[in-house]
C-alpha positions, 0 to 999 in steps of 0.5 A: 923510093928514090935511087938517089946516088948509089954506090956502085956495089949497091944492089938496085932496089926492087922498085923505084920511084920515077919523075912522074911519081909512078913505080918501076919494079922487077917484081912479078906475081906474088912478089908484088903483092908481098911488097906493101908499098907496091901492093894495091890489092883489088885496085891494080888495073887490067893493064897493071894485072897483065904487065905485073903477072898478076892475072888470076891472082886477084878477084876480077873486080877492080876496086878504088881506094875509096872502096877498100878504105870503106871495107877496112873501116868496118872490118876495123870496127868490128874488132872487139878490143883496142889491142885487136884493133892495133894487130888488125892495123899492123896486119893491114900495114904489113900487106898495104901501106897505102891503104893503111895511111889512108885509113889512118889519116881519114880517122886520125883522131879515132885511130892515133891512140890505137896505133900509138900511145896508149895501145901500142904499150899492150902490143909492145908487151906481147911482141915476141908472142905475137911476132909478125913481119920485122921492120927496119933494122935490129942492131945488137950490142953484142955485134957492133960490127954488124951495124954497117951490114944491117944498113946495107941489107936495106939496099938504100942509097945515101939520098934514100933516107930522111928519117931514122927513129931508134930506141934502146927501150929502157923507158917505153911509154910509162911501162919501162924496160921491154927489150928488143920488142920495145924498141922495135915497136915504139920506133915503127909506131912513132913513124906511123905517126910521122907519116900519117900526120906529116906526110913523111915518105914511109919508103924513106924512114928506117925504124931501128931497134938497139937491143942492149939487153934487158933488165926486165926479168919476165922477159929474160925468162920468157921462152919466146923472148926473141931478144938478147938474153942478158942484162942491160949493157952500160957504160963504155961498152954501151957508148961504143955501141951507140956511137957505132950506130950514129957514125954508120947511120950518118955516113951512109944516109947523110941527109937523115934526121936521127930521132932518139925515142924512149931512152932512160934518164941516164942516157937520153939527155947526154947522148942528145947533148953529145951529137946535137952540135954535129948532125940533125938529131932530135929527142921527142921526150925532152924536146917534143914534150918541152916544145908542145908544152911551150906552145900551150903556155904561150896560148895561156900567156896570152889568155892570162895577160901575164907576160912570159917574163913575169911567170913563176913556174913549178915544175912537179917531176923533175925527170928528163921530160920535166927538166926538159920542159924547164929548159924550153920555158926558161929559153922562152923567158930569155927571149922575152928579155930576161938574162939566163940566170934570172929566168932559170931562178923563176923556175922551181923543181920538185921531185920525189925528195921534195924541192931540189936543194943544191947540196942534195947528193943525188942531183942529176947534172940537168937538175943542178942549174934549177936547184935552190940554195939551202939559205933561200929556203931557210925556215921553210917547213919540211915533210919527211926531211924534204920541202913539199909541193904544197909548201912550194906553192904556199911560199911562191904563189906560182902562176904555172904548175906543171905535173910531169910526175906520174903521180895521180892526185898530186895536185890537191884541192888545198894546192890548187885553191892556194895557187888560185888564190894568188893569181887571177888565171892559174896556168895548170898543166898535169901532163902525166899519162895514162889517165890513171897517173894524171896529177889532177882531173880538168873538172876538179881543177876548174871546180877548185879554181872557180872556172879560171884555171888554163888547162892542158894535159897529156891525155884527151879529155872531153869538153867540160861544162862549168857554170854554163861555159864549155871549156875545151881542154887542150891536149898537149900531144907531141903528135901535134909537133914532132911530125911537123918538125921533122917534115920542116927538117926534111924540106930544108935538109937542115944540118941540125935541129936548133933551139930556134926551130924548136921555138919556131914549132911551138910558136907556130902551134900556139899561134894557130888558136884563138884564146880570146873566147871563154873556155877556148882551147889552148892548142889546136885539136888532133883532128887537124894534124895534117894541117898543124904539121904543114904550118909547123913544118913552114916555120921550122924550114924558115928558121933553119934558113934564117939560121944558115942551117938549110942545105936546100934553097927555100924559094917558096917554103909553103909549096916546098912543104906541100911538095915533100908531103907524101900522100896515101895514093895509089901510083901507076905500077910499071914492069921494068922494061915495059913500054910506057 
């Protein structure tokens, strides 16, 4: 926790990192054990125990971090349900953050679904009833003047924060509006992935719950609910509150990237567009999902042999995520040589009302550029007034079919066989999650395409053997991309997150796999997230420098990325004023 440049009236932190990596603290005794970033439990040395007033407060044995990890992993495995494993991990994090992150890093593939999606959704549902240690700041739309006071209470200087994740919890992980618990839980969970996967320093991040009320009647009528008990605020009052948050956070912590998480479709895109030209800001639901799908797409293009500029893409599910992906695929086609108008016309969006037509009165602004003209589809069959996905596939013979609809089973055998009849290597990405919402099972896609489909999903899928070939199914997991993107932004101290930096991240991920062998995955495996994040960070930092967006001189970006990555290891702790 570097003290940075602090205002004269800002209280000194209770502990601070020194140039040699050690900590100096004013805390003593039980207060040391209650500070998660300082607490080592049984790993405190005899010198530290004497100096920090811990003698008699711990068992006499001095253990190593490795010994503590082994014990903690056995305790974790003993938990009977995924939710109880999540509770165990959060309790460990509240007690000892180094041990938490070391355990998580050692078992990242196994534990990522526990500390984040999908199990964190279950934890969010019970947030008010299981309320424990609060993390970060809670900002209320009913008290906009309290925004600055909340940040000041953290006792952090302007150079002490690298990353802030904020959520208003309107669209939490497919479970909808979950009020203050959703905002807090999702921001904390997202930051855990940033640290475990990319080494973002947990002392230099802030989770923010933006409490604007909730439309969830169950929460409003729950006596235990800890958030604002009124309907979700919208309109001018909402915008003024968000603006107060952004202005205050960017003024108090001018180097921090602002990450938007799980905002509803009416707010997510427009807030990103409002602020993206002025400060480093990022929306994972739109940009992260789009970039990781682009990474898989670039691998699929190499495997199929059909150039990017010749792709014909159907996007089923034209919401914020689907159209965010469409934007990045369009931009990739532009980089491949197409003009923007032609690239846009190579993408066909289909939603609940069918193929989007430009005279529909319920189109959102981000859908309009992709909507087709009525004359263009004259004579096409209509099902209940709209043009169905099956009709679109039959008519345009797509090379890529992307599912972001959460409509389970929407990619039927008929649709897939029709598509496969028109292209040698159909690219099919049913990325909706969880499993019960996926558009088609990968095993069915392989069977219906005679093993020719190039597949990426939004859920983990075990390898599938079909006609003697083992297919490793790529998981388009945003965790493959956004931690490295954030690490690159932090390393470069980038002024903004540009389209070029997102493209660099996607290209870096896609370039890490060899798709030449039969059944090869289109993306790296989740087991290697730290390696992936480091590669992505270097690419992002270099692109920021090339675009004159870096505020740091990148002399050796590979080493600078490594130097930026926080490692879950115990550091020496000294009492302030002690002889060292």
